[in-house]
N, C-alpha and C positions, 0 to 999 in steps of 0.2 A: 504494500500500500504506500503510494507516494503522495504526499500532501503538497499542495501548492505553497509557494512562499507566503502568499496572503493568508492562507489558512494557518500556517505556523505562527505568523505574526499575531493573528487574532487569538490563537490559543495562548501565546505568551502573555498578551495583555490581559486575558482572562485570568490566568494563574497569578499574575502580579496583583490584579484587583482583589482576588481572593486572599492573597497574602496581606494586602493593605488592610483588609477588614480585621485581621488579627495581628497587626504590626507589633503589639506588645510581646508577642512570642519571640521576636527577633531583636529585642533591645533589653538592656539591663536596667534602664530607667523607665519608670511608668509614665513619665511626662514627655518622653521623646516623641517627636513628630506630632505634637499636639498644638503648637502655636502656628498661627497663620503666616507669620513672617518667615519662618524657617522653611527649608525645602521639605516637601512632602515625602512620605515613604515611597510612593510610586515614582516620583521624580528621582529619588536617590537610587533606587534599583535600576531604573532606565539609564541613568548617568553611568553607573558602574558597568552595565552591560555594553553601553556605547564605548566606553574607554577600553574595555577588553576587546571589543571588535576591532578597534583601531590598532591595537598592539599585536593582534594575531596575524596581520598581513605582512 
């Protein structure tokens, strides 16, 4: 079974969204990712993945 790149991308966003719903599982501080001024959990994960993508080429 081969998935299209768009399907993989949508699946990734879905998983990240599910992770963001329970972001407290991925942090040692209860208040992490709770303020509006800070970068969101979703943006943090996507930034890390983007940096890894750039370094893998």
